[in-house]
SEFIBA-71180 format. One line per 3 residues: their letters; for each residue x, y, z of N, C-alpha, C. Coordinates in Angstrom, 2 decimals, m for minus. Layout:
BEGIN
A = X:Y:Z:X:Y:Z:X:Y:Z  ...
This chain:
BEGIN
XXX = 20.06:m28.25:20.31:19.59:m28.37:18.95:18.23:m27.70:18.77  17.37:m27.87:19.77:16.05:m27.27:19.70:16.15:m25.74:19.63  17.03:m25.17:20.47:17.22:m23.72:20.48:17.76:m23.23:19.14
XXX = 18.68:m23.99:18.56:19.24:m23.62:17.26:18.16:m23.65:16.19  17.33:m24.68:16.20:16.24:m24.78:15.23:15.24:m23.64:15.40  14.91:m23.30:16.64:13.99:m22.19:16.88:14.57:m20.89:16.35
XXX = 15.84:m20.67:16.61:16.50:m19.45:16.13:16.50:m19.40:14.60  16.80:m20.52:13.96:16.78:m20.57:12.50:15.38:m20.30:11.96  14.37:m20.82:12.65:12.99:m20.60:12.23:12.64:m19.11:12.31
XXX = 13.01:m18.47:13.42:12.74:m17.04:13.59:13.49:m16.24:12.53  14.75:m16.61:12.27:15.53:m15.89:11.27:14.93:m16.05:9.87  14.39:m17.22:9.55:13.77:m17.40:8.24:12.46:m16.60:8.15
XXX = 11.72:m16.50:9.26:10.51:m15.67:9.27:10.88:m14.21:9.05  11.95:m13.76:9.71:12.41:m12.40:9.55:12.79:m12.14:8.09  13.49:m13.07:7.50:13.88:m12.91:6.10:12.65:m12.79:5.21
XXX = 11.64:m13.58:5.49:10.40:m13.50:4.73:9.75:m12.14:4.86  9.73:m11.60:6.08:9.15:m10.27:6.29:9.98:m9.19:5.60  11.28:m9.31:5.68:12.13:m8.31:5.01:11.92:m8.33:3.51
XXX = 11.72:m9.51:2.96:11.55:m9.63:1.52:10.21:m9.11:1.05  9.26:m9.00:1.96:7.94:m8.62:1.51:7.61:m7.15:1.72  8.46:m6.36:2.46:8.04:m5.02:2.89:6.79:m4.66:2.12
XXX = 5.76:m5.00:2.72:4.39:m4.99:2.26:4.19:m4.58:0.80  3.84:m5.55:m0.05:3.55:m5.23:m1.45:2.43:m4.20:m1.58  1.50:m4.20:m0.63:0.43:m3.19:m0.65:1.01:m1.79:m0.48
XXX = 2.05:m1.69:0.35:2.70:m0.39:0.55:3.30:0.10:m0.78  3.98:m0.78:m1.50:4.56:m0.40:m2.79:3.45:m0.02:m3.76  2.39:m0.82:m3.82:1.26:m0.54:m4.70:0.65:0.83:m4.37
XXX = 0.40:1.09:m3.09:m0.17:2.38:m2.69:0.78:3.54:m2.99  2.07:3.31:m2.80:3.06:4.35:m3.10:3.08:4.68:m4.58  3.02:3.66:m5.41:3.01:3.90:m6.86:1.73:4.63:m7.29
XXX = 0.60:4.29:m6.67:m0.64:5.01:m6.97:m0.55:6.47:m6.55  0.06:6.73:m5.40:0.25:8.12:m4.96:1.12:8.86:m5.96  2.17:8.20:m6.43:3.07:8.80:m7.40:2.35:9.14:m8.70
XXX = 1.44:8.28:m9.13:0.67:8.54:m10.35:m0.08:9.86:m10.24  m0.62:10.16:m9.07:m1.35:11.42:m8.87:m0.41:12.61:m8.74  0.78:12.39:m8.19:1.72:13.50:m8.00:2.36:13.97:m9.31
XXX = 2.65:13.06:m10.21:3.39:13.40:m11.43:2.74:14.54:m12.21  1.44:14.45:m12.57:0.86:15.56:m13.33:0.60:16.82:m12.48  0.44:16.67:m11.17:0.12:17.81:m10.32:1.34:18.62:m9.90
XXX = 2.42:17.95:m9.55:3.60:18.63:m9.02:4.82:17.76:m9.25  5.52:18.02:m10.34:6.65:17.15:m10.71:7.77:17.20:m9.68  8.00:18.37:m9.05:9.04:18.45:m8.02:8.70:17.57:m6.82
XXX = 7.44:17.60:m6.44:6.98:16.77:m5.32:7.09:15.29:m5.70  6.81:14.96:m6.95:6.93:13.57:m7.42:8.37:13.10:m7.33  9.31:13.97:m7.69:10.73:13.61:m7.60:11.12:13.36:m6.14
XXX = 10.70:14.25:m5.22:11.00:14.06:m3.79:10.39:12.74:m3.29  9.19:12.44:m3.76:8.51:11.22:m3.36:9.32:9.99:m3.79  9.80:10.00:m5.03:10.61:8.87:m5.52:11.92:8.77:m4.74
XXX = 12.52:9.91:m4.40:13.76:9.88:m3.61:13.52:9.24:m2.24  12.41:9.59:m1.59:12.10:9.01:m0.29:11.76:7.52:m0.41  11.04:7.16:m1.46:10.72:5.75:m1.70:12.01:4.95:m1.90
XXX = 12.94:5.53:m2.62:14.24:4.89:m2.84:14.99:4.71:m1.52  14.96:5.73:m0.64:15.61:5.62:0.67:15.01:4.48:1.50  13.68:4.37:1.44:13.00:3.32:2.21:13.48:1.95:1.75
XXX = 13.46:1.71:0.46:13.86:0.38:m0.03:15.35:0.13:0.10  16.17:1.18:0.00:17.61:1.01:0.21:17.87:0.55:1.65  17.19:1.18:2.61:17.34:0.81:4.02:16.94:m0.65:4.24
XXX = 15.85:m1.05:3.63:15.40:m2.44:3.77:16.49:m3.39:3.28  17.06:m3.08:2.13:18.12:m3.94:1.58:19.39:m3.90:2.41  19.78:m2.71:2.88:21.03:m2.58:3.63:20.93:m3.16:5.04
XXX = 19.74:m3.16:5.62:19.60:m3.64:6.99:19.26:m5.12:7.05  19.16:m5.75:5.91:18.67:m7.13:5.87:19.55:m8.13:6.62  20.82:m7.88:6.73:21.71:m8.82:7.42:21.91:m8.46:8.89
XXX = 21.43:m7.30:9.30:21.66:m6.82:10.66:20.64:m7.36:11.64  21.12:m7.78:12.79:20.22:m8.19:13.87:19.78:m6.97:14.68  20.68:m5.98:14.77:20.40:m4.73:15.46:20.92:m3.59:14.60
XXX = 20.35:m2.42:14.83:20.77:m1.24:14.09:20.67:m0.04:15.04  21.53:0.97:14.89:21.40:2.14:15.76:20.01:2.78:15.61  19.45:3.18:16.73:18.14:3.82:16.71:18.14:5.03:15.78
XXX = 19.25:5.75:15.74:19.33:6.94:14.86:19.13:6.54:13.39  19.67:5.40:12.97:19.48:4.93:11.59:18.02:4.56:11.33  17.42:3.88:12.30:16.01:3.48:12.17:15.12:4.72:12.09
XXX = 15.44:5.75:12.86:14.65:6.98:12.84:14.81:7.73:11.52  16.02:7.74:10.96:16.23:8.36:9.65:15.38:7.65:8.59  15.39:6.34:8.64:14.56:5.54:7.72:13.08:5.86:7.95
XXX = 12.68:5.94:9.22:11.28:6.19:9.55:10.81:7.53:8.99  11.69:8.54:9.00:11.32:9.85:8.43:10.95:9.72:6.96  11.71:8.94:6.22:11.39:8.74:4.80:10.08:7.99:4.65
XXX = 9.89:6.99:5.48:8.67:6.19:5.44:7.45:7.07:5.77  7.59:7.93:6.79:6.51:8.82:7.18:6.21:9.82:6.06  7.24:10.30:5.40:7.04:11.23:4.28:6.10:10.60:3.25
XXX = 6.34:9.33:2.91:5.51:8.64:1.94:4.07:8.48:2.45  3.94:8.14:3.73:2.61:7.98:4.31:1.85:9.31:4.34  2.57:10.39:4.66:1.92:11.70:4.72:1.44:12.15:3.35
XXX = 2.14:11.78:2.30:1.68:12.10:0.95:0.37:11.39:0.65  0.23:10.22:1.19:m0.98:9.43:0.96:m2.14:9.89:1.86  m1.86:10.11:3.15:m2.93:10.39:4.11:m3.06:11.86:4.50
XXX = m2.06:12.68:4.18:m2.12:14.10:4.52:m2.28:14.31:6.01  m3.13:15.27:6.37:m3.34:15.62:7.78:m4.15:14.57:8.54  m4.60:13.54:7.85:m5.36:12.47:8.52:m4.43:11.54:9.30
XXX = m3.13:11.68:9.09:m2.12:10.92:9.84:m1.24:11.93:10.57  m1.22:11.82:11.89:m0.41:12.72:12.72:0.65:11.87:13.41  1.92:12.26:13.23:3.03:11.52:13.84:3.76:12.45:14.79
XXX = 4.01:11.97:16.00:4.69:12.74:17.03:5.85:11.91:17.57  7.07:12.30:17.19:8.28:11.62:17.68:8.96:12.60:18.63  9.13:12.17:19.90:9.63:13.10:20.92:10.42:12.37:22.01
XXX = 11.18:13.14:22.75:11.89:12.65:23.95:12.81:11.45:23.67  13.43:11.43:22.51:14.32:10.29:22.22:15.76:10.72:21.96  16.04:11.99:22.15:17.39:12.49:21.87:18.47:11.70:22.61
XXX = 18.26:11.39:23.85:19.25:10.67:24.64:19.35:9.19:24.31  18.46:8.68:23.50:18.42:7.24:23.18:18.95:6.91:21.79  19.32:7.92:21.00:19.68:7.68:19.60:20.91:6.79:19.43
XXX = 21.75:6.68:20.48:22.94:5.83:20.40:22.64:4.38:20.77  21.42:4.11:21.21:21.04:2.74:21.54:20.67:2.00:20.25  20.33:0.72:20.39:20.05:m0.10:19.20:18.60:m0.58:19.21
XXX = 18.17:m0.97:18.03:16.81:m1.48:17.84:16.87:m2.55:16.76  15.92:m3.44:16.77:15.83:m4.45:15.71:15.35:m3.73:14.45  16.03:m3.93:13.31:15.65:m3.21:12.09:14.20:m3.46:11.68
XXX = 13.59:m2.41:11.17:12.24:m2.41:10.61:11.13:m2.57:11.65  11.49:m2.54:12.93:10.48:m2.66:13.98:9.49:m1.50:13.91  9.99:m0.28:13.84:9.10:0.88:13.83:8.22:0.88:12.59
XXX = 8.79:0.52:11.46:8.01:0.48:10.22:6.86:m0.52:10.35  7.14:m1.70:10.91:6.10:m2.71:11.06:4.99:m2.23:11.99  5.37:m1.53:13.06:4.37:m1.03:14.00:3.52:0.07:13.37
XXX = 4.13:0.94:12.58:3.37:1.97:11.85:2.43:1.30:10.85  2.96:0.32:10.13:2.15:m0.39:9.13:0.94:m1.05:9.79  1.15:m1.68:10.94:0.04:m2.31:11.67:m1.00:m1.29:12.11
XXX = m0.54:m0.14:12.61:m1.47:0.90:13.05:m2.34:1.37:11.88  m1.73:1.55:10.74:m2.46:2.01:9.55:m3.41:0.93:9.04  m2.94:m0.29:9.07:m3.74:m1.41:8.56:m5.01:m1.64:9.39
XXX = m4.93:m1.46:10.70:m6.02:m1.86:11.59:m6.90:m0.71:12.10  m6.58:0.53:11.73:m7.33:1.66:12.26:m7.92:2.53:11.16  m9.04:3.16:11.47:m9.68:4.11:10.58:m8.79:5.35:10.51
XXX = m8.60:5.87:9.30:m7.83:7.09:9.09:m8.70:7.99:8.20  m9.21:9.07:8.77:m10.07:9.96:7.99:m9.96:11.37:8.56  m10.59:12.31:7.86:m10.58:13.70:8.32:m11.24:13.79:9.69
XXX = m12.35:13.08:9.86:m13.06:13.11:11.13:m12.37:12.30:12.22  m11.56:11.33:11.82:m10.86:10.46:12.76:m9.40:10.30:12.35  m8.60:11.35:12.54:m7.18:11.20:12.18:m6.50:10.16:13.08
XXX = m5.56:9.44:12.50:m4.78:8.48:13.27:m3.54:9.19:13.79  m3.31:9.09:15.10:m2.14:9.70:15.73:m1.22:8.60:16.22  0.03:8.64:15.74:1.04:7.67:16.17:2.15:8.44:16.88
XXX = 2.46:7.99:18.09:3.49:8.62:18.89:4.66:7.65:19.08  5.87:8.20:19.07:7.07:7.42:19.38:7.85:8.24:20.41  8.14:7.62:21.56:8.86:8.33:22.60:9.60:7.35:23.50
XXX = 10.59:7.87:24.21:11.37:7.05:25.15:10.78:7.23:26.54  10.78:6.12:27.29:10.25:6.16:28.65:10.83:5.00:29.45  11.49:5.31:30.52:12.01:4.30:31.46:12.82:3.20:30.78
XXX = 13.77:3.58:29.93:14.63:2.60:29.29:13.95:1.81:28.18  12.82:2.30:27.70:12.09:1.64:26.62:11.76:2.65:25.52  11.48:2.14:24.36:10.96:2.93:23.26:9.49:2.58:23.13
XXX = 8.62:3.57:23.17:7.18:3.35:23.17:6.59:3.83:21.85  5.78:2.97:21.24:5.04:3.33:20.03:3.56:3.17:20.39  2.83:4.28:20.28:1.42:4.26:20.70:0.56:4.96:19.65
XXX = m0.59:4.37:19.38:m1.55:5.03:18.50:m2.93:5.03:19.14  m3.71:6.06:18.76:m5.09:6.08:19.24:m5.81:4.92:18.57  m6.72:4.31:19.31:m7.39:3.10:18.85:m8.75:3.46:18.23
XXX = m8.88:3.19:16.95:m10.12:3.40:16.23:m10.22:2.31:15.15  m10.46:1.12:15.66:m10.40:m0.09:14.84:m11.34:m0.04:13.63  m10.79:m0.55:12.53:m11.60:m0.75:11.33:m12.53:m1.93:11.56
XXX = m13.66:m1.92:10.91:m14.53:m3.10:10.91:m13.99:m4.06:9.86  m13.15:m4.98:10.32:m12.50:m5.90:9.39:m13.21:m7.24:9.39  m13.30:m7.82:8.20:m13.93:m9.13:8.07:m13.08:m10.18:8.76
XXX = m11.76:m10.09:8.57:m10.84:m11.07:9.18:m10.04:m10.39:10.28  m9.85:m11.09:11.38:m9.02:m10.57:12.45:m7.55:m10.63:12.04  m6.75:m9.85:12.72:m5.31:m9.85:12.48:m4.71:m11.21:12.81
XXX = m3.72:m11.61:12.04:m3.03:m12.87:12.32:m1.98:m12.69:13.41  m1.53:m11.44:13.62:m0.54:m11.17:14.66:0.87:m11.63:14.30  1.09:m12.00:13.03:2.40:m12.52:12.61:3.49:m11.46:12.75
XXX = 3.19:m10.23:12.33:4.19:m9.17:12.40:4.62:m8.88:13.82  3.66:m8.75:14.72:3.97:m8.47:16.12:4.70:m9.64:16.77  4.28:m10.85:16.46:4.97:m12.02:17.02:6.41:m12.08:16.52
XXX = 6.61:m11.69:15.27:7.96:m11.67:14.71:8.84:m10.68:15.47  8.28:m9.51:15.78:9.02:m8.51:16.54:9.39:m9.08:17.91  8.43:m9.69:18.58:8.69:m10.28:19.90:9.79:m11.35:19.83
XXX = 9.71:m12.21:18.83:10.70:m13.29:18.68:12.09:m12.72:18.40  12.18:m11.70:17.57:13.47:m11.11:17.24:14.10:m10.48:18.48  13.29:m9.81:19.30:13.83:m9.22:20.53:14.22:m10.30:21.52
XXX = 13.45:m11.37:21.59:13.75:m12.46:22.52:15.12:m13.07:22.21  15.53:m13.06:20.94:16.84:m13.60:20.57:17.98:m12.70:21.06  17.69:m11.42:21.31:18.73:m10.45:21.63:18.77:m10.00:23.08
XXX = 17.65:m10.13:23.77:17.58:m9.63:25.14:16.59:m10.46:25.95  16.77:m10.44:27.26:15.82:m11.16:28.11:14.64:m10.27:28.50  14.61:m9.04:28.02:13.51:m8.12:28.29:12.44:m8.29:27.21
XXX = 11.20:m8.38:27.64:10.10:m8.65:26.71:9.57:m7.38:26.05  9.00:m7.58:24.87:8.21:m6.55:24.21:6.83:m6.61:24.85  6.32:m5.47:25.29:5.01:m5.43:25.93:3.99:m4.83:24.97
XXX = 2.78:m5.39:24.96:1.68:m4.85:24.18:0.55:m4.53:25.15  0.11:m3.28:25.11:m0.93:m2.83:26.03:m2.07:m2.24:25.21  m3.25:m2.80:25.37:m4.43:m2.29:24.67:m5.42:m1.75:25.69
XXX = m5.81:m0.50:25.51:m6.84:0.10:26.35:m7.98:0.54:25.42  m8.97:1.17:25.98:m10.07:1.65:25.13:m9.60:2.77:24.22  m8.60:3.53:24.64:m8.12:4.67:23.87:m6.91:4.39:23.00
XXX = m6.00:3.53:23.48:m4.70:3.39:22.83:m4.29:1.94:22.62  m3.46:1.78:21.59:m2.74:0.53:21.36:m1.27:0.91:21.51  m0.60:0.26:22.45:0.76:0.65:22.80:1.69:m0.56:22.74
XXX = 2.85:m0.37:22.11:3.89:m1.40:22.10:5.12:m0.77:22.75  5.63:m1.47:23.77:6.79:m1.00:24.54:7.97:m1.90:24.18  8.97:m1.30:23.56:10.15:m2.05:23.08:11.32:m1.84:24.04
XXX = 12.02:m2.91:24.40:13.23:m2.72:25.20:14.30:m2.06:24.35  15.01:m1.11:24.92:16.11:m0.46:24.22:17.35:m1.31:24.47  18.08:m1.59:23.44:19.28:m2.43:23.55:20.49:m1.51:23.64
X = 21.17:m1.57:24.78:22.31:m0.67:25.03:23.55:m1.16:24.31
């Protein structure tokens, strides 16, 4: 009974996160769109199409415990497109060495949450671009960003990362690893075969 209650608690937390796909993200996306409309209507249309893909994926993946990595990466491309419109060259994304892993599975929205956390907690500027890397290594999917912490009044609650760990714990006995060094913040995700 305890295990069932814990699982239900994690699933309700996941539902809460899915329902919120950061309201700040939507607000920032709409503000970006406001600037695009008068400057470049074609670009504004592409932006809305990508925003639509992002929210469609969130709705379609809401019932899934796992999703093919290829689907998550397609979603991530749309999400990155929106971020690049906002941050330009101040955000550098490098996705590599994952061709052989695309048939494996991942917990939905994991990559989006990790990107969101990197953006939320790090300085992103012309002088200090944020670099986020996604690559496969030793049966894991690695998400790493250069560490350039913002001076934040409040520390992170860690809810998003804990949610990711809990969701993986329900599906595999392999743990999500978090490694912080002076240079990098790295999250190592088990790939689900």
